[in-house]
C-alpha positions in Angstrom: 14.6 -27.9 11.8 11.1 -26.8 12.7 8.1 -27.4 9.8 7.9 -23.5 10.4 11.7 -22.6 9.7 11.9 -24.9 6.9 8.4 -23.1 4.9 9.3 -22.0 1.7 8.9 -17.9 0.7 5.6 -17.0 0.7 6.4 -13.8 -2.2 8.4 -12.5 -4.2 9.3 -9.3 -6.1 9.5 -9.6 -9.7 8.9 -6.9 -12.7 5.0 -6.9 -13.0 3.0 -6.1 -16.5 0.7 -3.7 -14.3 3.8 -1.2 -13.7 7.3 -1.3 -13.1 8.0 -4.4 -10.3 4.8 -6.0 -8.1 4.6 -8.8 -5.8 4.3 -12.1 -6.9 3.1 -15.4 -4.8 5.4 -18.1 -4.7 3.2 -20.3 -3.1 -0.9 -20.8 -2.7 -2.2 -18.1 -0.2 -5.2 -18.7 1.3 -7.8 -16.1 2.4 -7.8 -14.3 5.2 -3.7 -15.1 5.6 -1.6 -11.8 6.7 1.1 -11.6 4.1 3.3 -8.7 4.9 3.5 -5.3 6.9 3.9 -2.1 5.4 7.5 -0.7 7.2 9.2 2.1 6.4 9.9 5.4 8.5 7.0 6.5 10.5 7.0 10.3 10.3 4.2 13.0 10.6 2.4 14.4 7.8 4.3 17.5 8.2 7.9 15.7 7.3 6.9 13.6 4.5 5.4 17.4 3.2 9.0 19.1 3.4 10.3 15.4 2.9 8.8 15.6 -0.6 7.8 19.5 -1.4 10.0 19.7 -3.9 9.0 16.1 -5.8 7.0 16.9 -9.6 3.5 17.3 -8.9 2.8 15.2 -12.0 4.9 12.0 -10.6 2.7 9.4 -9.1 5.2 7.6 -7.6 4.8 7.9 -3.7 5.5 5.7 -0.6 3.7 7.5 1.6 0.9 5.3 3.6 -1.6 7.5 5.8 -1.6 5.6 9.7 -3.9 8.0 10.9 -3.8 11.7 11.7 -0.7 11.7 13.3 2.0 9.1 11.3 2.9 8.1 8.3 4.8 5.6 6.8 7.3 6.4 4.5 8.1 3.1 2.3 10.7 4.9 0.5 13.2 5.0 3.5 13.9 1.6 5.7 10.7 -0.1 3.6 10.1 -3.7 3.0 8.7 -5.6 -0.1 5.4 -4.4 0.4 5.7 -1.0 -0.9 6.3 -3.1 -4.3 2.5 -4.3 -4.1 0.7 -2.4 -7.2 -2.8 -1.3 -6.5 -5.6 -3.2 -8.5 -9.1 -2.2 -9.1 -10.4 -5.6 -8.6 -8.0 -6.6 -5.2 -6.9 -10.7 -3.8 -5.6 -8.1 -1.0 -6.3 -5.3 1.0 -4.7 -3.2 3.9 -5.9 -2.7 7.3 -4.8 -0.5 10.2 -4.3 -2.9 13.4 -2.8 -1.1 16.0 -1.2 2.0 14.5 0.4 -1.0 12.1 -0.1 -1.3 8.8 -0.9 -5.1 7.6 -1.6 -6.7 3.9 -4.0 -9.6 3.8 -5.3 -12.0 1.7 -9.3 -11.3 0.5 -9.4 -14.2 -1.4 -7.2 -17.3 -2.2 -4.0 -16.0 -4.6 -2.4 -18.9 -6.3 1.3 -19.3 -7.1 2.3 -17.1 -9.4 -0.3 -14.6 -9.1 0.5 -11.0 -8.6 -0.5 -9.5 -5.0 -2.6 -6.7 -5.7 -5.1 -4.0 -3.9 -7.2 -1.1 -3.7 -5.0 2.0 -3.0 -7.8 4.4 -2.7 -5.6 7.2 -2.4 -7.3 10.5 -0.8 -8.9 12.8 -2.7 -7.8 16.8 -1.9 -10.3 19.6 -2.6 -7.3 21.4 -4.4 -6.5 18.3 -6.8 -5.4 19.8 -10.3 -8.1 19.0 -12.7 -5.8 15.8 -14.1 -5.5 14.1 -11.0 -7.0 11.0 -12.3 -4.8 11.1 -15.2 -1.8 11.6 -13.0 -3.2 9.1 -11.0 -4.3 6.7 -14.1 -4.9 2.9 -13.4 -3.6 0.4 -15.6 -4.6 -2.8 -13.7 -6.7 -4.2 -16.8 -9.8 -5.5 -14.5 -13.2 -5.8 -16.0 -14.3 -3.0 -13.6 -11.1 -1.0 -13.7 -12.4 2.6 -12.8 -9.0 3.6 -14.1 -7.6 5.8 -11.0 -5.8 4.6 -8.0 -8.0 7.7 -6.4 -10.6 6.5 -4.3 -14.1 7.0 -5.9 -15.5 10.3 -6.5 -17.9 11.7 -3.7 -20.5 13.7 -5.4 -19.2 17.6 -3.7 -20.5 19.5 -1.5 -19.4 23.0 -1.3 -17.0 23.8 -3.4 -13.5 24.3 -1.9 -10.6 27.2 -2.2 -7.8 26.3 -4.8 -4.7 26.0 -2.4 -1.1 25.6 -3.9 -0.5 21.9 -2.8 1.8 19.4 -4.4 0.4 15.8 -5.7 3.3 14.2 -4.3 1.3 14.8 -1.0 -1.3 11.9 -1.9 -1.0 9.3 0.7 -2.4 5.6 0.7 -5.1 5.0 3.3 -5.8 1.5 4.9 -9.1 0.1 5.7 -9.6 0.7 9.5 -9.6 -3.2 10.4 -12.9 -4.5 12.0 -13.6 -6.2 15.5 -13.4 -9.4 13.3 -10.1 -8.6 12.2 -9.1 -7.4 15.9 -8.8 -10.7 17.1 -6.6 -12.3 14.1 -4.8 -9.3 13.7 -4.3 -9.6 17.1 -2.8 -13.3 16.7 -1.1 -12.0 13.4 0.6 -9.8 15.8 2.1 -11.7 18.0 3.3 -14.3 15.4 5.0 -11.4 13.8 6.8 -10.8 16.8 7.7 -14.4 17.8 8.8 -14.7 13.9 10.7 -11.4 13.3 8.1 -10.4 11.2 8.6 -6.6 11.4 12.4 -6.9 12.0 14.4 -5.0 9.2 13.2 -6.4 6.1 14.7 -4.7 3.4 13.1 -1.9 1.8 15.2 -0.7 -0.9 15.1 2.4 -2.2 14.6 0.9 -5.6 11.6 -0.9 -4.7 7.6 -0.1 -5.4 5.0 0.8 -3.5 2.2 0.2 -2.2 0.6 2.5 -2.6 3.2 5.0 -4.8 6.3 3.0 -5.9 9.1 4.4 -7.2 9.6 1.5 -10.2 
């Protein structure tokens, strides 16, 4: 048996003091490590809206992750442990897109037992309700917590016309990969393919999210 095959698991899902379930390091995870790929049904934005059109607008739990203008990953179906990773304003991980796939990478060394978190930076929409920051309130407890899982507010230029739209359609938006990430991402993708990391990691419906977990 190879050393790689004997390697202990990197993460586990368990109850989190931040919210519902969370993902915790079982061993030291070095900075720059690709921890997991965010998996789930790959659907269009229109399909995502139709799939959750009856969801309560006050419900901030969602597993939708925007890949690009055409594709959304719904980890609520066929997802894996990545959907349990909670939001944090002082993150130890970040999300990135590589060849239209979303990966969660460590941005600093993570100690065993430490919870993995990344900044969801959920996109804001012109027709958001006034209490949208309250709906998507952050409870990470970080010293610099901005109090919201939404991306920081931008200075308004023009007032947009209010339109009816459910808050449930909000999706987390991963950071685009940089050129430096590209080389690492290609290597990571090859490793993932050979190790079949992308195979069916059981994304049970009970798991919480990454962007919007169903705790």
